[in-house]
N, C-alpha and C positions, 0 to 999 in steps of 0.2 A: 611441514616438510622442509621449508626454508631453513628453520632452526636446525633440523637434523643435518642438512647439507653443510650448514655453517660449522657444526660441531665436527663433522667428518673432515672438512677442510682444515680446521685447526689441528686436528689430530695428525693428519698427514704432514702438515707443515712442521709440527713439532718433531715428527719422526725424521724428517729430512733436514732438520736444523744442523748446520755445520759448525756452530759456535758452541763450545762447551765451557762451562764455568766450574771450576774446582777451587774451593777456598777463595772465591771472589777473583780468581785469575782467569782471564779469557784467553783461549787458544783458538786461532782462526786462520783461514787462508786469505783474509782481507780485513779492511777496516772501513766503516762508513762514518762520515762526519756526524750525521744525525740520522736516526732511523735505522732501517734494516738494509742489508745488502741485497741487491737484485739477483746475484749469481751465487748458486750453491757451490760447495767444495768440488763437486764432480762435474762442473760445467765444462763444456767442450770448447767453446769459443764465444766471443762477444757477438751479440745478435747483429751488429752492424758490419760484420765481416763475412766473407765467404770462405769457409775452410777448404773448399775444393778449388779455390782460385789457382790457376796455373802459374808457375813461375817462369820468368823469361822476359826477353825484350829490354829495350832501353827507353827511359823517359828523359827527355832533354828539358831542363829547367833554366830559369834565368833569374839573376839577382842584380839590383841596381847598386853601383858603388864599386868597391875594390876590397882587397884583403891583404894582410901581411902577417897573419898569425893563425895558428890552429888551436889557440887556447882562448875560449870565450869567457873564462872564469876570472880573468884579471883585468885591471884597469888599463894596462898598456896594450898598444897595438889595435889593429882593426881586424877583429876575428872573422873568419870565413863562416859562411852559412853552412848548415847541414852537418856540422861536425858532431852534433848531438846524436846522430844516427850511428856513430861508431861506439857509443857507450850504452850499457844497460844500467837501469836503475834498480833499486831494491824492490820497488813495487810499481805497478802501472795503474794509471787512473782510467776508469771506465768513462767513455764519452756519452753514455746514455743514463748517467746518474749525476746529480749535482756535485757530489764529491765523495767518491768511494775508490779505494785502491785495492788491487789484488796482487798476489805474489809473483815476482819475476826472479831476480837474484835471490831474494828471500822467499822461500817456498811457504813459510808460515810465520806467524807472530804470536807473542803472548804478552799480555799487559793487564794491569789491574783496572777495575771499573773506573777509577778516577784518572787513569792514563798518566800517572805520575812517573812511570817508566815504561819502556818497551824493549822486548828482546826480539831481534830478527834472527830467524833460523835460515842460514845460508843453504841454498840448494847444492848438494854435493856434486851435481853435474855442471855447475856454473864454471865457465872457463873464459879466460882472456883469449885473444886471437892467437897468441903464441903457445896455447895449450896449458899455460900456468893456471892452476885452480884459483878461483876467487875465494878468499878467506875473510874471516872477521877482522884480521889485521889490516887488510886492504880497506875495509870500511872505516876503521878507526883512523888510518892514515889519511883517507880522503877527507873525512870530516875535519880533522885538525888542520890539514893543508888549506882547505877552502876558507875556514874561519880565520886562520892566521895570515895567509898569503893571498887569498882571493879577493874578489871585489867586495866592497863594504856591504853589499846586499847580503852576503852569507852571514856576517856577524850579526846583522839585524834579524835575519830570517830564523837563525838558530840561537837567538839570545837566551832562550829559556833552558837550553841544555847546560847542565852543570857538570856532567860526567859522561864519558863514553869509554867503554871498556870491552875488550875481547874476552869473553868467558871461556872460550875454547876456539878451535879453528872454525867452527860452524855457527857460533852464536856470538852476537854482538849486542850489548845492552847500552841504551841511552837512558840517563836519569834526568828528569826535569826539575826545575827550581821548585815547583809545587804541582799540585794537581789541578790547576786552573786552566791550563792551555790544552783544550781537547783536540785542537787541530795538530798539535806538535807531532804525534805519531804518524799522521798522514803526510806531513811535509817532509819528515825524515824518510818516509817511504819513497819520496821523489828523488832522493839522493842518488846521483850517479856514482858508480864505483870506479875509482882510479887504481891502476896497478902500482902497488908500493914498490915492487922490484924494478919497475921502469923509471919511476920518478924520484926515488930516494937519492940518486946521485946526479939529478938534474936540477936546474934552477926553475922552479915552478912559476916564479914571478916574472920571468923574462919572456917577452913576446917573440916567437920565432916560428919557423915553418918546419920544424922537426915533425915527422909523421907520428901522430899519437897512437898509442897502443890501447885498444879498447876491447870490449866484449860484445858489442852490439851487432845488429843485423847487417851492417855495412862496414867496410874499411876503405880508407882512401887509397885508390890505386895509383893515381897520378895527378899532377896539377901543374899549372903555369901561373906563376905568382901574379895575383891581382886580376887574372883573366879567366881561368878555367879550373874546375875541380872535377875529377871523375871518381865516383864511389862505386865499388864493386860489392854485390851481395855476397855474404859469406856462406858458401855452399854447405859447410859443416857447422853452421851456427848452432851452438849448444841448445838454444831455447826455441828453435823453430817449431817444435811440436807442442810447446806449452799452450794452454788455453788462451793466455793473454796475448800470444803472438801468432796463433793460428789464423791464417788468411791475411796476415799483414806482410808488408815489405815484399811485394811480389816481383818487382822489376829486378832483373839481373844487374842492370847498370843505371846509375843516375849521373847524367852528364850535366854539369852546372856551368853556365856561361855568365860572365859579369859584363854589365854595360854601364857606361858613364852617363848616357843621355837617354831620358825616358822616351823621347820621340823615336830615336833610333831603335830602342828596345821594342817598342810596339810594332814598328815596321818589320823588324826581324821576326817577330812572332807571326805576323800575317803572311810573311814569305816562307814560313815553314822552318825557320832556323831553330825554334824550340817549340815545345808541345803544349804547354799549360801555363795559364796566366790568371792571376786574380787582380782585378782592376780596382783602384781606390780613388780614381778621379772621375767625377760624374760627367764632365764635359767630354772626355775621351769616350766614356761608356755610351753617351748619347749620340755622338757624332762620328766616331771612328771605327766602330765595330760593325762594319757593313761592307758589302761587296759580293762578288761571285762566290767566293769560298764559303761565306756565311749563308748565302741563299741556297747553295747546293747541299749544305749540310756537312761539307768537309771540315768546317770549323763550327763548333757548337757554342752558342752564347746562352748563358743561363743565370738566372737569379735564384738564390736559395735563401729563404727566410730562416733565421736562426734564433735561438733563445739565449744567446750569450749577453751578459751585461756589456755594454759598450764603453763604460768608463767615461773619462773626461778628456776630450781633446780641446785645446785652448791656446790662446796667447798667454804664455806663462811669464809672470813678472818675477824678477829676482829681487826679493825683498831685502837682500843684503845691501842693495843699493839704497842710499838715502832717498832717492827720488820716489821709491815705491813703498816706503814704510807706512805712509798714512793711508788707511782704508778708504778715506774719502777720495783721495787721488786715484786709487785703484778702481773705485766705483765709477769715477768720471771717465776713465779709459774704457770701461765696459759700455757706458752710454754712447761712446763715439763709434762703436761698431754697429753697422747696419746689416744685421743678419738677413732680414727679409729681402732687401735689395740684392745682397750677395747670392742668396739661394735662387732667386728668380733669374738674375742676369748671368750668373756664372755656373750654377749647378743644375739648371733645368728643373728646379723644384724638387730635387731628389732627396733632400735632407730634412731632418727635424732639428730644431735648436736644442742643444743640450742644456738641461737645467738640473743636473745632478751628477755627482761624482760616481754614482752607481746606476747610470741611465740604462733603460731597457731591462729593469729587473725590479723585483719586489723590495729590494734593499734601498731604493731611492725614496727620499723623503717626499711626502705628499701632504697637502693640507697643513693644519697646525699639529704640533706634537701630540702624540698619544700619551696615555697615562704612563705607559712603560718608558717612553722617551723622556717624559717630564721627570720621572724618578731619577734618571741619569743626569739630566741637565739642571734641575732646580738648585742643587747645592752650589752651583757655579754661576748663579744668575748675575752676580755683580761683575763677573769676569768675562762674559761673552756678550755679543750684541743683543740688545733688548728685542730686536726684530726676530730673533730665533724663536721667541715665545709668542709674539703678537702678530706676525705677518707670514703669509704664504709666499715663499720665494718664487720669483719669476724673473726671467731675463728681460731687459728692455726690448720693446718692440717698436716697429715703424710700419708705415703703410706700404713699404716696398718701392716707393716712387724715387727714392734717392734723396728726398728732402726730409732730413731728420732734425729739423730746427728745434722741436720740443726737447729732444734728448740733449742736443748741444747746449741749449739754455740751462737745462738742469745740471749738465756737466760743468759749465762755467761757474755756476753758483757753488758747487761742491769744491772746485779748485780755489775759488776766492776764500771760502770758509777755511780751507787748508793752508792759507797764507800765500797764495799766488795771485798775481795781478798782471794787467796788461801794460806793456811799454810799446806803444804803437800797436802793431799786430802780433807782437811776440809775447808769450807768456813767460814771466820772470817771477822769481821769489821776492816777495815784498821786502824782506830784510836783507838778504844777501845779494840780490840782483841776479842770481844765477838763472840763466835761461833754461826752460824745460826742453831738454834734448835727450834723445836716447836712440839706440840702435836695435833693430829687429834682425836677429841672426838666422840665416836660412841655409839649408844644405841642398835643397832641391829648387830648381828654377820654376817648377810647377806652382810653388807657393807665391811667386811674385804677383800673379794676377789677383790673388786674394789680399795680399799685404798692401799693395799700392792704393786701392780704394780706401783702405783703413787709414793709411798714412795721410791721404787727402782729407779725410774727416778730422783727423787729429790736428791738421793744419788750421781747421776752423776754430780750434780751441787755443790756437797760438803755440801749439806744440810742434817742435821740429823733430819728426821721427824719420829714420832712414832705414832702408833694407840693405843688408850685406850678405851676399852669397859666397859661401866658402865650400871647399871640397869636403867630402865626408870624413876624411881622416882628421883634418883640422877642426871640423865641427865637433867631433867626438871629444877631442882634447879640450876644446874651449868649454864645452858643457860640463865635462867631468871636473874641471877646475873652477866651475861657477864664474867664469869670466865673461858673462853675457849680461845684457840688460833685459832683453825679452827674447823668447824663442817660441816657436810653435811646438808644443810638447803634448804628451798624452800620458794618462795614468790609467792603465788597463786594470780591469777588475774581473774577478771570477764569481761564480755563484756561491762561493763560500770564502769570503775574505778572512784574512787572519794575519799571520806574522809579517807578510809583505807590507802591511800598513805602516809598520815601524820605519821601513826604508823610505816610504813616501813622505811621512809627516812628522816623525818623531824628533823632538828637539835635539837629542843626542847626535843625530846624523845631519843636522842642518849645516854644520861646518866640516863634515867628513867628506872630503873630495872623492868623487866617484859614486856617492850615494844617489838615490833617486829622489831625495828631498830637494828637488830643483828649485822650489819656491823659496826655501829657507825658512820653513815654518818652525817657530819656536813658541809654542803655546802649551802651558801646563794642562789646560783642559783637554786639548787635543790628545796629549799624552795619556791622560786618564781614559778617554774614550777608546783609544787604540787598545788599551789593556782590557777594556770591557768587551771589545770585539773578540780578542784572542781568548778570553776566559769564558765566553758564552757557552752555557751548558745545554741550551736547547736552540732550535731554529728560531723560535720566537724571540729569545734573548739576543740572538745574532742580528735579526732584522731590526730590533729596536736600537741596538748599539750602532749599527751602520747608519740608520736614519738620523740618529742624534749627531754622529760625526759629520754626516752630510750637511746638516743644517749649519753647524758651526763653520765648516769650511766655506760654504756658499755665502753666508752673511759676512764673512771676513773679506770677501771680494779679492781673493788671491789671484784669480785668473779672469780672463775675458773668455767665457765659454763659447765654443764654436758649434759643432754639429755632429750628428751621428746618423747611421742608417742600420737597420736590423736585417740586412741582407748580405750574403756573399755574392759578389759579381764575378762569375767565372767565364772564361773562354778557353777552349781546348780543341785540339785537332781530334777528329773522330777516329781515334786509334786505341781507345780505352774501353774497358768494361767496368761496371761498378756493382757492388752488392745491392740487393733489393731494398735494404734498409740503410739509411744514412745516419751518422751520429747526430744527436740532438744538441750536444754542447761541444765547445771547442771549435776546431777547424772543420773543413769540409770532408775530412777523412781520405785525403789523396792516397795515403799509404795503404788503404784497403783496396785501391783500384788495381787492375792488372791489364796487361797488353792484350788486345784482341787477337784471337787465334785464327789462323787461316782456315777457311771453310774446306771441307773435304774435296769439293770440286776444284779448289784452287791449288791443291797439293800435287 
């Protein structure tokens, strides 16, 4: 009986299949990175949305910092938040699958089994806010503009595209360098579409506050430079009834206020100046989210466990500086950081130490290398640290008492082996006499309480470190130009890493200002492993390649790993409703929420 049921189920699934193959060409409404798509062609909405959610109301949000530009795609300026809501992308990523995209501006796609090219079929109904139809020419213009004039991220992300062409007004074709990059069609699907007729006579590389013309669910209604942005829902939004947008973007207005001070920002939330907040500081979460409004339920405080890779947050060393070129020096700086004391004294025990660039995921290296990992690593045994093959990586530990003498002694030995010695209480280079001094650049005062104990421990090594706080605009400029010694940085990861790894670690981008290769990694083995990740044909291949890269990065001691948490920490005023099912991946799904409706008795 069970076998019969199984056969019937298989027959039904075959009949409902929405992907057709003709001459090895796949035509579909979506693309899955690995495995099958969850949603069939005739799906009505994502399960984590409510298609009956009422539209209306205002959500007031807040952002720390300032802005002087509405163009987030260039290295100039300090771009405002939420501008992405004004643009539509070719496809939309489902937040309940590891990596699958479904049609938005592109209603369907076709591509060969090896994914060496892809054709996006533009939805004839797709429109910009001025009524101008979205065409294949707009897509070609967008791609070329972003690669040629945009942030270095784009040239890295789309490096495998060798040709883009408009076949006609509704079809645009991208041709890949080869058939090895299975992720490429999906990341091309994430491409937002710029209006050629709007930008062709403007300077895309100039940061300014000209109101952008988009095609998305919101448009910018008004703004006050550096202080406020008001986004208005587009009532006649062309895609509002598409399955990928049904139940999404329900607020009529998004009012966004900017704050320069985090303390002021939190107090503004508690006094009702804005509605929704995600907290990233454990001390504030443990001590400041309390009071009558919380007790009465007027403000809701909630933790939501997620399944997102948490990546790597760390003290990031700029290896372009001679001071940080020796891995023994970098390891010594890791030994000086007392995570256990920091977690207990400053974070109320909320965090876990990060020991992987792919933390909180199956992509993180564990134990010794598997056979699949060894197949990737063994050819380069002489070029990477021997520990990659023989030791299980773990960050230095202490008893949390604040007395980390054992690690300090180990750090001093490493520094001496690397050519440093003591002159009195100062650490100097044995040959040049250069003192070991560097600066930790910060953009938020919140980090000072973390950095100062670390600076104190570095002093025990004879190292003179200092913290410098700058405003966000200057911070962005300094980091973009790689003019820092050390920063607190992060390298976010997804469940399906791919092309973005080039921007993080690829040798070519180490000296490309504005890239995310903040460390300055120039390692041919890392370059090879990045290509293995990008060309992975199966999930198992991807996992093995990510773990191999993880090991090489970890044992090179490029950063001092900090911490992570696998929870979203939310606080919001009790004025929202939410779908019954929340997204598994990505953010908390705020754009699936809607404003509470007045009860019949209140009307």
